[in-house]
C-alpha positions as CSV (number, residue, x, y, z in Angstrom):
1,M,-180.0,-29.6,-82.9
2,V,-178.4,-26.3,-83.8
3,S,-175.0,-27.4,-82.4
4,R,-175.2,-30.8,-84.3
5,M,-176.1,-29.0,-87.7
6,S,-173.3,-26.6,-87.0
7,R,-170.8,-29.5,-86.7
8,I,-172.2,-31.2,-89.9
9,V,-171.7,-27.9,-91.9
10,A,-168.2,-27.4,-90.4
11,L,-167.4,-30.9,-91.6
12,L,-168.9,-30.6,-95.0
13,L,-167.7,-27.2,-96.1
14,P,-164.0,-28.1,-96.5
15,V,-165.1,-31.2,-98.6
16,I,-167.3,-28.8,-100.7
17,C,-164.4,-26.5,-101.4
18,I,-162.1,-29.3,-102.4
19,L,-164.7,-30.8,-104.8
20,L,-165.6,-27.5,-106.3
21,T,-162.1,-26.3,-106.9
22,G,-161.0,-29.2,-109.1
23,S,-159.2,-27.9,-112.3
24,A,-161.4,-26.9,-115.3
25,G,-161.7,-29.2,-118.3
26,A,-158.8,-29.5,-120.9
27,Q,-156.4,-26.6,-120.2
28,D,-155.7,-24.2,-123.1
29,S,-152.0,-23.9,-123.2
30,S,-152.2,-20.6,-125.1
31,L,-154.5,-19.1,-122.4
32,D,-152.0,-20.3,-119.7
33,A,-149.2,-18.5,-121.6
34,V,-151.3,-15.4,-122.0
35,L,-152.1,-15.2,-118.3
36,D,-148.4,-15.8,-117.3
37,S,-147.3,-12.9,-119.4
38,L,-150.0,-10.6,-118.0
39,A,-148.9,-11.4,-114.5
40,D,-145.4,-10.4,-115.4
41,A,-146.5,-7.3,-117.1
42,H,-148.2,-6.0,-113.9
43,G,-145.2,-6.7,-111.7
44,T,-144.4,-3.0,-111.1
45,R,-146.1,-2.0,-108.0
46,Q,-144.7,1.5,-107.1
47,V,-142.9,4.4,-108.9
48,A,-141.3,7.5,-107.1
49,I,-139.2,10.4,-108.5
50,S,-136.7,12.0,-106.4
51,P,-137.5,15.6,-105.0
52,D,-134.8,17.1,-107.3
53,G,-136.3,15.4,-110.3
54,Q,-133.0,13.8,-111.3
55,R,-133.6,10.0,-110.4
56,V,-136.5,7.5,-110.6
57,A,-137.0,4.5,-108.4
58,W,-139.5,1.8,-108.9
59,V,-140.5,-1.6,-107.3
60,D,-140.6,-4.5,-109.7
61,A,-141.1,-8.3,-109.6
62,M,-138.4,-10.2,-111.2
63,G,-140.2,-13.1,-113.0
64,A,-141.1,-15.6,-110.1
65,S,-138.9,-13.7,-107.5
66,P,-140.2,-11.3,-104.8
67,H,-140.4,-7.5,-105.6
68,G,-137.1,-5.6,-105.8
69,I,-136.2,-2.0,-105.9
70,F,-134.5,-0.4,-108.8
71,V,-133.3,3.2,-109.4
72,C,-131.8,5.1,-112.3
73,N,-130.8,8.6,-113.4
74,L,-133.5,10.2,-115.5
75,A,-130.9,11.6,-117.9
76,S,-129.5,8.0,-118.7
77,P,-131.8,5.3,-117.5
78,A,-130.4,2.5,-119.5
79,T,-126.8,2.8,-118.3
80,T,-127.4,3.9,-114.7
81,R,-130.0,1.3,-113.5
82,R,-129.0,-0.5,-110.3
83,R,-130.8,-2.5,-107.7
84,I,-131.2,-1.1,-104.0
85,T,-131.5,-3.9,-101.5
86,A,-130.9,-4.8,-97.9
87,G,-129.8,-8.2,-98.7
88,D,-126.3,-9.6,-99.1
89,G,-126.4,-9.9,-102.9
90,E,-127.3,-13.5,-103.2
91,E,-130.3,-13.4,-100.8
92,V,-133.7,-13.0,-102.6
93,S,-135.6,-10.6,-100.4
94,E,-139.1,-8.9,-100.7
95,E,-138.6,-5.2,-100.7
96,H,-141.1,-2.5,-101.5
97,E,-142.7,0.8,-100.3
98,I,-140.1,3.2,-101.3
99,A,-139.7,7.0,-100.1
100,W,-137.2,9.4,-101.2
101,S,-135.3,11.5,-98.6
102,P,-135.8,15.4,-99.0
103,D,-132.3,15.8,-100.2
104,S,-132.7,13.0,-102.8
105,S,-129.8,11.0,-101.5
106,E,-131.4,8.2,-99.7
107,L,-134.4,5.8,-100.1
108,A,-136.5,4.4,-97.2
109,F,-138.1,1.1,-97.9
110,L,-139.5,-2.0,-96.4
111,S,-137.6,-5.4,-96.6
112,N,-137.5,-8.8,-95.0
113,A,-133.8,-9.4,-95.8
114,R,-132.7,-10.2,-92.4
115,T,-136.1,-11.0,-90.8
116,P,-137.8,-13.6,-93.1
117,G,-141.5,-13.3,-92.9
118,Q,-141.4,-9.9,-91.3
119,L,-140.9,-6.6,-93.2
120,Q,-138.7,-4.0,-91.4
121,L,-137.9,-0.3,-92.3
122,Y,-134.5,0.5,-94.0
123,I,-132.7,3.3,-95.5
124,A,-130.1,3.2,-98.2
125,N,-127.8,5.6,-99.9
126,V,-128.7,5.5,-103.5
127,T,-125.2,6.0,-104.8
128,R,-123.3,3.7,-102.5
129,G,-126.1,1.3,-101.9
130,E,-125.5,0.7,-98.3
131,A,-128.6,-0.2,-96.4
132,R,-129.2,0.4,-92.7
133,K,-131.9,-1.3,-90.7
134,L,-133.9,1.0,-88.6
135,T,-136.7,-1.1,-86.9
136,D,-137.3,-4.4,-85.2
137,L,-141.1,-4.6,-85.2
138,T,-143.7,-7.4,-85.2
139,G,-146.8,-6.7,-87.4
140,S,-147.7,-5.0,-90.6
141,L,-145.7,-1.9,-91.8
142,D,-146.8,0.3,-94.6
143,S,-146.5,3.8,-96.4
144,P,-143.2,5.3,-95.0
145,S,-142.7,8.9,-95.4
146,W,-139.8,11.3,-94.6
147,S,-140.3,14.5,-92.5
148,P,-139.6,17.7,-94.5
149,D,-136.4,18.2,-92.3
150,G,-135.2,14.7,-93.0
151,K,-134.8,13.8,-89.4
152,T,-137.8,11.4,-88.9
153,L,-139.6,8.7,-90.9
154,A,-143.3,8.1,-90.4
155,L,-145.2,5.0,-91.3
156,L,-148.4,3.1,-90.6
157,F,-147.8,0.2,-88.2
158,T,-150.3,-2.4,-87.1
159,E,-148.7,-4.3,-84.2
160,N,-149.1,-8.1,-84.1
161,A,-151.4,-8.0,-87.1
162,P,-152.9,-11.5,-87.8
163,R,-153.1,-10.8,-91.5
164,L,-152.3,-8.0,-94.0
165,P,-154.7,-5.1,-93.5
166,G,-157.3,-4.4,-96.0
167,P,-160.7,-5.8,-97.1
168,L,-159.1,-7.3,-100.3
169,E,-156.9,-9.7,-98.3
170,P,-158.2,-13.2,-97.1
171,M,-160.2,-12.8,-93.8
172,T,-159.0,-14.6,-90.7
173,L,-161.2,-17.6,-90.3
174,P,-163.5,-17.2,-87.3
175,S,-163.1,-19.7,-84.5
176,G,-164.0,-20.0,-80.9
177,V,-165.4,-17.0,-79.0
178,I,-165.9,-14.1,-81.3
179,D,-164.5,-11.1,-79.1
180,N,-164.2,-8.6,-82.1
181,K,-160.6,-7.9,-81.2
182,I,-159.3,-4.9,-83.3
183,Y,-155.9,-4.4,-84.5
184,E,-155.4,-0.8,-85.0
185,Q,-153.1,0.7,-87.6
186,R,-151.3,3.6,-85.9
187,L,-149.3,6.4,-87.3
188,T,-145.8,5.6,-85.9
189,T,-142.5,7.7,-86.2
190,V,-138.9,6.4,-86.3
191,D,-136.0,8.7,-85.6
192,V,-133.5,8.4,-88.4
193,A,-130.4,8.9,-86.3
194,T,-131.3,6.5,-83.5
195,G,-134.0,4.2,-84.7
196,Q,-136.2,5.1,-81.9
197,V,-139.8,4.2,-82.5
198,R,-142.9,6.0,-81.2
199,Q,-146.5,4.7,-81.9
200,L,-147.9,8.3,-82.1
201,S,-151.6,8.1,-82.9
202,P,-154.0,6.8,-80.2
203,A,-154.3,3.1,-79.7
204,D,-158.1,3.2,-80.2
205,M,-157.7,5.0,-83.6
206,Y,-157.2,3.5,-87.1
207,A,-155.1,5.6,-89.3
208,Y,-155.5,5.3,-93.0
209,E,-153.6,8.2,-94.9
210,Y,-151.5,11.0,-93.6
211,D,-149.2,13.9,-94.7
212,W,-146.5,15.9,-92.9
213,S,-147.1,19.6,-92.3
214,P,-144.4,21.9,-94.0
215,N,-142.7,22.5,-90.6
216,A,-142.6,18.9,-89.7
217,K,-144.4,19.7,-86.3
218,Q,-147.9,18.1,-87.3
219,F,-149.6,15.5,-89.4
220,V,-152.9,15.7,-91.2
221,M,-154.5,12.3,-91.4
222,T,-157.7,10.4,-92.1
223,A,-158.7,8.1,-89.4
224,A,-161.6,6.4,-87.5
225,H,-162.3,4.6,-84.3
226,G,-162.9,0.9,-84.5
227,A,-162.1,-1.7,-87.1
228,G,-160.1,-0.6,-90.1
229,D,-161.9,-2.2,-93.1
230,G,-165.3,-0.9,-92.5
231,N,-164.7,2.4,-90.8
232,W,-162.6,3.9,-93.6
233,F,-166.1,5.0,-94.9
234,V,-166.8,7.1,-92.0
235,A,-163.2,8.4,-91.4
236,E,-162.7,12.1,-90.3
237,I,-159.8,14.5,-91.0
238,Y,-157.6,15.0,-88.0
239,T,-154.4,16.9,-87.1
240,L,-151.9,14.9,-85.0
241,Q,-149.0,16.7,-83.2
242,A,-145.6,15.2,-83.9
243,D,-144.2,15.8,-80.4
244,S,-147.2,15.0,-78.0
245,G,-149.4,12.9,-80.2
246,A,-152.4,15.1,-79.3
247,M,-155.1,14.6,-81.9
248,K,-157.8,17.1,-83.0
249,S,-160.7,16.5,-85.2
250,L,-160.5,18.9,-88.2
251,Y,-163.4,18.0,-90.4
252,K,-166.4,15.4,-90.0
253,P,-167.4,14.8,-93.6
254,T,-170.7,13.8,-95.0
255,Q,-169.1,11.6,-97.6
256,Q,-165.8,9.7,-97.9
257,V,-162.6,11.5,-97.8
258,A,-159.1,10.6,-99.2
259,V,-155.6,12.1,-100.0
260,P,-155.3,14.8,-97.4
261,R,-152.5,17.2,-98.4
262,W,-151.1,20.2,-96.5
263,S,-150.6,23.5,-98.4
264,P,-147.0,24.7,-98.7
265,D,-147.7,27.6,-96.3
266,G,-149.3,25.3,-93.7
267,R,-152.5,27.3,-93.7
268,S,-154.9,24.8,-95.6
269,V,-155.5,21.3,-96.3
270,A,-156.8,19.9,-99.5
271,F,-158.5,16.6,-99.9
272,I,-160.7,14.6,-102.2
273,G,-164.4,14.1,-101.0
274,G,-167.1,12.0,-102.8
275,L,-169.1,8.8,-102.9
276,M,-166.6,6.0,-103.0
277,S,-167.2,2.3,-102.6
278,D,-163.7,1.0,-101.9
279,Q,-160.7,2.2,-99.9
280,G,-158.1,3.0,-102.6
281,S,-160.6,3.5,-105.4
282,T,-160.6,7.2,-105.1
283,G,-162.9,9.6,-106.9
284,G,-164.6,12.9,-106.2
285,D,-164.2,16.7,-105.9
286,V,-161.4,18.7,-104.4
287,F,-162.2,20.5,-101.1
288,L,-160.1,23.1,-99.3
289,L,-160.2,23.2,-95.5
290,P,-158.5,25.7,-93.0
291,A,-155.7,24.1,-91.2
292,T,-157.4,25.1,-87.9
293,G,-160.7,23.6,-88.9
294,G,-164.0,25.0,-90.1
295,D,-166.0,24.7,-93.3
296,A,-164.6,22.9,-96.2
297,R,-165.0,24.6,-99.6
298,N,-165.7,22.5,-102.8
299,L,-163.3,23.7,-105.5
300,T,-164.5,21.5,-108.3
301,S,-168.2,21.4,-107.9
302,G,-169.9,20.4,-111.3
303,I,-166.5,19.3,-113.0
304,H,-167.3,16.4,-115.4
305,A,-164.5,14.2,-114.1
306,S,-163.6,12.3,-110.9
307,I,-160.4,13.4,-109.1
308,S,-158.3,10.4,-108.1
309,W,-155.2,12.2,-106.8
310,I,-153.9,15.7,-105.8
311,A,-150.6,17.5,-105.1
312,W,-149.8,21.1,-104.3
313,R,-147.6,22.9,-106.7
314,P,-144.8,25.4,-105.4
315,G,-146.2,28.8,-104.3
316,G,-149.4,27.2,-102.9
317,N,-151.8,28.7,-105.4
318,E,-152.2,25.7,-107.7
319,I,-153.1,22.0,-107.1
320,L,-152.1,19.3,-109.7
321,L,-154.9,17.0,-110.3
322,L,-155.0,13.4,-111.8
323,E,-158.6,12.8,-113.1
324,S,-160.6,9.9,-114.2
325,V,-162.4,11.4,-117.1
326,D,-164.5,9.9,-119.9
327,G,-163.1,6.4,-119.3
328,A,-159.4,7.5,-119.2
329,S,-156.7,9.5,-117.4
330,G,-156.2,13.2,-117.5
331,I,-153.9,15.7,-115.7
332,A,-155.1,19.3,-114.9
333,T,-154.3,22.2,-112.6
334,L,-156.7,23.7,-110.1
335,D,-156.3,27.3,-109.1
336,V,-157.4,27.5,-105.6
337,R,-158.3,31.1,-105.8
338,S,-160.6,31.0,-108.8
339,S,-161.4,27.3,-108.8
340,K,-160.4,27.3,-112.5
341,V,-159.4,23.9,-113.9
342,T,-156.9,24.0,-116.6
343,P,-156.4,20.6,-118.6
344,L,-152.7,19.9,-119.2
345,W,-152.9,16.4,-120.8
346,N,-155.5,13.8,-121.7
347,K,-155.2,10.7,-123.8
348,P,-156.8,7.3,-123.8
349,E,-154.4,5.8,-121.4
350,T,-154.1,5.0,-117.7
351,L,-151.6,6.6,-115.5
352,S,-150.8,5.1,-112.2
353,L,-148.1,4.2,-109.8
354,G,-149.1,0.6,-109.8
355,W,-152.3,-1.5,-110.0
356,W,-155.3,0.4,-108.5
357,N,-153.0,3.2,-107.3
358,L,-154.3,6.0,-109.6
359,A,-151.7,8.7,-108.8
360,L,-148.5,10.4,-109.9
361,S,-145.0,11.0,-108.2
362,V,-144.1,14.6,-108.6
363,A,-140.7,16.3,-108.0
364,N,-140.4,19.5,-106.0
365,D,-140.8,21.7,-109.2
366,G,-144.4,20.5,-109.5
367,K,-143.8,19.8,-113.2
368,T,-141.5,16.7,-113.3
369,C,-143.3,13.4,-112.6
370,A,-143.1,9.8,-112.9
371,M,-145.7,7.0,-113.3
372,L,-146.6,3.9,-115.2
373,R,-148.5,4.4,-118.5
374,E,-150.5,1.7,-120.2
375,T,-153.2,1.2,-122.8
376,F,-155.1,-1.8,-124.2
377,A,-152.3,-2.1,-126.7
378,D,-149.2,-1.0,-124.6
379,P,-148.2,-2.9,-121.4
380,P,-147.3,-0.8,-118.3
381,E,-143.9,0.9,-118.3
382,V,-142.2,3.5,-116.2
383,W,-142.2,6.9,-117.8
384,A,-140.8,10.2,-116.2
385,G,-140.1,13.8,-117.2
386,P,-142.1,17.1,-117.5
387,I,-145.8,16.6,-117.9
388,G,-146.6,15.5,-121.4
389,E,-143.0,15.2,-122.3
390,W,-142.2,12.0,-120.5
391,K,-139.2,9.7,-121.3
392,Q,-139.6,6.0,-121.3
393,I,-137.6,4.5,-118.3
394,T,-138.1,0.9,-118.4
395,T,-138.6,-1.4,-121.5
396,S,-139.3,-4.6,-119.6
397,H,-142.2,-5.6,-121.9
398,Q,-141.2,-3.9,-125.1
399,G,-141.5,-7.0,-127.2
400,E,-144.9,-8.0,-125.7
401,L,-147.6,-8.1,-128.4
402,A,-151.2,-7.9,-127.6
403,K,-153.0,-11.2,-128.0
404,W,-156.4,-9.6,-128.3
405,G,-158.3,-7.3,-130.7
406,R,-158.1,-3.6,-130.9
407,T,-160.2,-1.4,-128.6
408,E,-162.3,1.9,-129.2
409,S,-164.2,4.2,-127.0
410,L,-167.9,4.3,-127.6
411,H,-170.7,6.7,-126.4
412,W,-174.3,6.2,-126.4
413,T,-177.2,8.0,-124.7
414,N,-179.8,6.7,-122.3
415,E,-182.5,8.8,-120.2
416,G,-180.6,12.0,-120.9
417,L,-177.3,10.7,-119.9
418,N,-174.1,10.3,-122.0
419,I,-172.7,6.9,-121.4
420,Q,-169.1,5.9,-122.3
421,G,-167.8,2.3,-122.6
422,W,-164.9,0.5,-124.2
423,L,-165.4,-2.1,-127.1
424,T,-162.7,-4.7,-127.9
425,Y,-163.0,-6.4,-131.3
426,P,-162.3,-10.1,-131.8
427,Q,-158.6,-10.6,-132.6
428,D,-159.5,-12.4,-135.9
429,Y,-162.1,-9.7,-136.8
430,D,-163.8,-10.2,-140.1
431,P,-166.7,-7.8,-140.8
432,A,-168.4,-10.4,-142.9
433,R,-168.8,-12.6,-140.0
434,R,-171.2,-12.2,-136.9
435,Y,-169.7,-12.7,-133.5
436,P,-170.9,-13.3,-129.9
437,L,-170.7,-10.4,-127.5
438,L,-169.5,-10.4,-123.8
439,V,-170.5,-7.5,-121.4
440,E,-168.0,-7.2,-118.5
441,V,-169.3,-4.9,-115.7
442,H,-166.7,-3.3,-113.5
443,G,-166.5,-3.6,-109.8
444,G,-167.2,-0.6,-107.3
445,P,-169.6,0.7,-108.1
446,G,-167.3,3.7,-107.6
447,A,-164.7,2.8,-110.3
448,M,-164.3,2.9,-114.0
449,A,-163.4,0.7,-116.9
450,R,-160.3,2.1,-118.3
451,P,-157.7,1.5,-121.1
452,S,-155.2,-0.7,-119.5
453,W,-153.2,-3.8,-120.4
454,P,-155.4,-6.7,-119.3
455,N,-154.8,-8.2,-115.9
456,A,-154.6,-12.0,-115.2
457,L,-157.7,-11.9,-112.9
458,F,-161.1,-11.9,-114.6
459,D,-160.4,-9.5,-117.5
460,F,-162.6,-10.2,-120.5
461,T,-160.4,-8.4,-123.0
462,I,-158.4,-11.5,-123.1
463,L,-161.6,-13.4,-124.4
464,S,-161.5,-11.4,-127.6
465,H,-158.5,-13.6,-128.6
466,Y,-161.2,-16.4,-128.8
467,G,-163.7,-14.8,-131.0
468,Y,-165.7,-12.4,-128.9
469,F,-166.6,-8.8,-129.0
470,V,-166.2,-7.4,-125.4
471,L,-168.1,-4.4,-124.1
472,R,-166.9,-2.7,-120.9
473,P,-169.4,0.0,-120.0
474,N,-169.2,2.8,-117.5
475,P,-172.9,3.2,-116.6
476,R,-174.3,5.7,-114.0
477,G,-172.6,5.1,-110.7
478,S,-169.2,5.0,-112.4
479,F,-166.3,7.5,-112.1
480,G,-165.4,9.7,-115.0
481,Q,-168.2,12.2,-115.3
482,G,-168.5,14.0,-112.0
483,E,-170.3,13.5,-108.7
484,T,-173.9,13.8,-110.0
485,F,-173.1,10.9,-112.4
486,T,-171.3,8.9,-109.7
487,R,-174.5,9.3,-107.5
488,G,-176.8,8.2,-110.2
489,N,-177.5,4.8,-108.6
490,V,-178.0,5.9,-105.0
491,R,-180.9,3.9,-103.6
492,D,-181.3,2.4,-107.1
493,F,-178.7,-0.3,-107.4
494,G,-179.3,-2.5,-110.5
495,Y,-181.9,-0.4,-112.0
496,G,-180.6,2.7,-114.0
497,D,-177.2,1.2,-114.4
498,L,-178.6,-1.9,-115.9
499,R,-180.8,0.1,-118.3
500,D,-177.7,2.1,-119.4
501,I,-175.8,-1.3,-120.0
502,L,-178.7,-2.7,-121.9
503,T,-179.0,0.4,-124.1
504,G,-175.2,-0.1,-124.8
505,V,-175.8,-3.6,-125.9
506,D,-178.4,-2.3,-128.3
507,Y,-176.0,0.2,-129.7
508,V,-173.3,-2.4,-130.3
509,V,-175.8,-4.9,-131.8
510,K,-177.0,-2.1,-134.2
511,H,-173.6,-0.9,-135.3
512,F,-171.4,-4.0,-135.2
513,P,-171.7,-7.6,-136.6
514,V,-172.9,-9.0,-133.2
515,D,-175.3,-11.9,-133.1
516,N,-178.1,-10.7,-130.7
517,N,-178.8,-14.3,-129.7
518,R,-175.3,-14.9,-128.4
519,V,-174.6,-12.2,-125.7
520,G,-173.2,-12.9,-122.3
521,V,-172.7,-11.0,-119.1
522,G,-170.2,-11.1,-116.4
523,G,-168.2,-9.3,-113.7
524,W,-166.5,-9.4,-110.3
525,S,-167.5,-7.8,-107.0
526,Y,-170.1,-5.1,-108.0
527,G,-169.8,-6.6,-111.5
528,G,-170.6,-10.1,-110.1
529,Y,-173.7,-8.5,-108.4
530,M,-174.8,-6.9,-111.6
531,A,-174.4,-10.4,-113.2
532,M,-176.7,-11.9,-110.7
533,W,-179.0,-9.0,-110.9
534,A,-179.3,-9.0,-114.7
535,V,-180.3,-12.6,-115.0
536,T,-183.2,-11.8,-112.6
537,Q,-184.3,-8.8,-114.6
538,T,-184.0,-9.8,-118.3
539,Q,-183.6,-12.8,-120.6
540,R,-181.4,-10.8,-123.0
541,F,-178.2,-12.7,-121.8
542,H,-177.7,-16.2,-122.7
543,A,-174.9,-17.0,-120.2
544,A,-173.6,-15.3,-117.2
545,V,-170.5,-15.4,-114.9
546,A,-170.9,-14.0,-111.3
547,G,-167.5,-13.6,-109.6
548,A,-167.7,-12.6,-105.8
549,G,-171.3,-11.4,-106.3
550,I,-174.0,-10.2,-103.9
551,A,-177.2,-12.1,-104.0
552,N,-179.1,-10.5,-101.0
553,W,-178.2,-7.1,-99.6
554,Q,-180.2,-7.7,-96.6
555,S,-178.2,-10.7,-95.5
556,Y,-175.0,-9.2,-96.9
557,Y,-175.3,-6.3,-94.5
558,G,-174.7,-8.6,-91.6
559,E,-172.0,-10.8,-93.3
560,N,-169.5,-8.4,-94.8
561,D,-166.5,-6.8,-93.2
562,I,-167.2,-3.3,-94.6
563,D,-170.8,-2.6,-93.8
564,Q,-170.4,1.1,-93.4
565,W,-170.1,1.6,-97.2
566,L,-173.8,0.7,-97.7
567,I,-175.3,3.6,-95.7
568,P,-174.4,6.4,-98.2
569,F,-175.7,4.3,-101.2
570,F,-178.9,3.0,-99.6
571,G,-179.5,6.0,-97.4
572,A,-180.1,4.0,-94.2
573,S,-178.9,0.8,-92.5
574,V,-180.7,-2.4,-93.3
575,Y,-182.2,-2.3,-89.8
576,D,-183.8,1.0,-90.5
577,D,-184.9,0.5,-94.0
578,P,-184.9,-3.3,-95.1
579,A,-187.2,-2.6,-98.1
580,V,-184.7,-0.5,-99.9
581,Y,-182.2,-3.3,-99.6
582,A,-184.7,-6.0,-100.8
583,K,-185.7,-3.8,-103.8
584,S,-182.3,-4.2,-105.3
585,S,-181.5,-7.8,-104.2
586,P,-181.3,-10.5,-107.0
587,I,-182.8,-13.0,-104.5
588,T,-186.0,-11.0,-104.5
589,F,-186.6,-11.8,-108.1
590,I,-184.9,-15.1,-108.3
591,K,-187.6,-17.2,-109.8
592,N,-187.2,-15.1,-113.0
593,V,-183.8,-16.6,-113.7
594,K,-183.5,-18.9,-116.7
595,T,-179.8,-18.0,-117.7
596,P,-177.0,-20.5,-117.2
597,T,-174.7,-19.1,-114.6
598,L,-171.2,-19.8,-113.5
599,I,-170.6,-18.7,-109.8
600,L,-167.0,-18.0,-108.5
601,V,-165.8,-16.8,-105.2
602,G,-162.8,-17.1,-102.6
603,D,-163.7,-18.9,-99.4
604,R,-162.4,-16.0,-97.1
605,D,-163.8,-13.0,-98.9
606,G,-164.7,-10.1,-96.5
607,E,-166.0,-7.8,-99.1
608,C,-168.5,-10.1,-100.8
609,P,-168.6,-13.0,-98.5
610,T,-168.9,-16.6,-99.7
611,P,-172.4,-17.1,-98.3
612,Q,-173.8,-14.7,-100.9
613,S,-172.6,-17.0,-103.7
614,F,-173.9,-20.0,-101.8
615,E,-177.2,-18.3,-101.4
616,F,-177.5,-17.6,-105.2
617,W,-176.2,-21.1,-106.0
618,H,-178.7,-22.8,-103.7
619,A,-181.6,-20.9,-105.4
620,L,-180.4,-21.9,-108.9
621,Q,-180.1,-25.5,-107.8
622,T,-183.6,-25.5,-106.3
623,L,-185.1,-23.9,-109.4
624,G,-183.4,-26.3,-111.8
625,V,-181.4,-23.6,-113.5
626,E,-178.1,-24.7,-115.1
627,N,-175.1,-23.5,-113.0
628,R,-171.7,-24.3,-111.8
629,F,-170.3,-23.1,-108.5
630,V,-166.5,-22.9,-107.6
631,V,-165.1,-21.8,-104.2
632,Y,-161.3,-21.0,-104.1
633,P,-159.5,-21.9,-101.0
634,S,-157.5,-19.5,-98.8
635,E,-158.6,-16.7,-101.1
636,G,-160.1,-13.3,-100.2
637,H,-161.8,-10.8,-102.5
638,M,-158.8,-10.5,-104.5
639,I,-157.6,-13.9,-105.9
640,F,-153.8,-14.1,-105.4
641,D,-152.8,-17.8,-106.3
642,P,-151.8,-17.9,-110.0
643,A,-153.4,-21.4,-110.4
644,H,-156.7,-20.1,-109.2
645,R,-156.6,-17.1,-111.6
646,H,-155.9,-19.5,-114.4
647,D,-158.6,-21.7,-113.4
648,I,-161.1,-18.8,-113.2
649,M,-160.3,-17.7,-116.8
650,Q,-160.3,-21.1,-118.1
651,R,-163.7,-21.8,-116.6
652,T,-165.1,-18.6,-117.8
653,L,-164.0,-19.1,-121.3
654,E,-165.4,-22.7,-121.4
655,W,-168.7,-21.5,-120.0
656,Y,-169.2,-18.8,-122.5
657,D,-167.9,-21.1,-125.4
658,H,-170.4,-23.8,-124.4
659,H,-173.4,-21.5,-124.2
660,L,-172.7,-18.8,-126.8
661,K,-170.8,-20.8,-129.6
């Protein structure tokens, strides 16, 4: 019986996916145009300033073409811009992951120029442009970095990887005997002179991040045994000998760790530690650890910000910080002797090196840096120069006009907490009219709604073009106000954070011309969970959109690819304390739902697996609650196909228009 049923399900699922992913109703050509322009605006994925501070390199998509590498002199960016490529000039190659040599004369990068479908490591002289291929590997290559003496390049290499690493990518579909084969990402070195490759870290260890020691004899790295996607959450800090590959555990943390950085004198390691819900979405405090091991000292305890990136300044007494603070980006210095934090720059902007990479690229002087700058009104462009005195390097989107309303920062209080959020006005705003309100809850929960040019995937800012106010709150559990605030939803998912959001809705309804009977909620990932949760807890919302949500934390624990992230938030595994998981599960309260809900998910999502959306949809179907369910084929947690992104936004707009207008 079980075997027969499995065959029936296996036959039906592809049919269901095809039926449910048909195009949305009449396509809005203006929405398509907006989404296309947004995809182009977010084409820059990496920025790097040369160690001497004289040149800037960046990786950019050229329309529909693959990513290419560009470089210019900081003093005259417009007249010195040129492309660096391993191709023959006519060949269109995918090239990215740039790293400057210590003497600023060469760039290392990854390219598929001569090996279609497989990236390899190259180096090129930035003045002559000649590229030399260094590797002939099969698998995934990532994060190249030069040794301080310029003789060796290190990178992260996953041999024979069946897919791109990372939980955002589409998972490999299960088939046959499930043997739990693990493809480890290993720290690998390449000799610059000879091209000799050595897989240095152990074969049973997954490496995440690393940094060269000042004398080039060691690495500090974050790593864990077992599968990479899930075990990032329990990674330790190790040292690795560059000659022998000998590995030593330096620090076993009680929280997530990221961005390990060796001090200039080689005596200490700084890193970020905190409660983080996704690899790459970094936030926490700065810790200092002796390079020989021992206790780590928290240098920023009590700070009202979340640190997302660090770099040592010359002399070794200061660390440069990039902060997530009060919904935006800030730059500060940290004195490691006194723990004094001194703000250098703070504006309602987002600084990054590309989407989700909240970091800066800093020259050897510790002052000159490069990054992308963006706001709700300004698309991301490359800027470089001394901190706060940056010069705009690219003008790729200079003529791009915001097709949405203006945005302002709001603050409200709830239960003794100061909550921040962003409110976008309708583009056609008329204070004499009353408008519907959409609440977009960010993913994470360890993340933050921030001032950024909208993304083509599930960004409600765009919907203000169609006559909506949009509220993007940062409730407890978010980054931006320190570790105590970030830990505010531990063992309490959905409760305090929803109260913070509802109080924000009350604030907006009271102070702005919003119709209290036309309020919708939506989100992706944790935001999708919060949409599912909200409609089981309140009738305040009149329409909901749940993207890649979580309906049942108990079943989710055994379905997802990153189960280790749950334990710090719930305090125990589901097998040890199932009640705490049931307490925050929408399915526990499913019979309360009356709100029409649109459900969206990728069919190969490892972070928020498709069965979670099926479980919620099945319940709504059984209870007779209006719904629509769409499964996108060959997509993971991140939706990559532009047609699918367009469909998601079109369906979302139509759903809210139908129920709120």
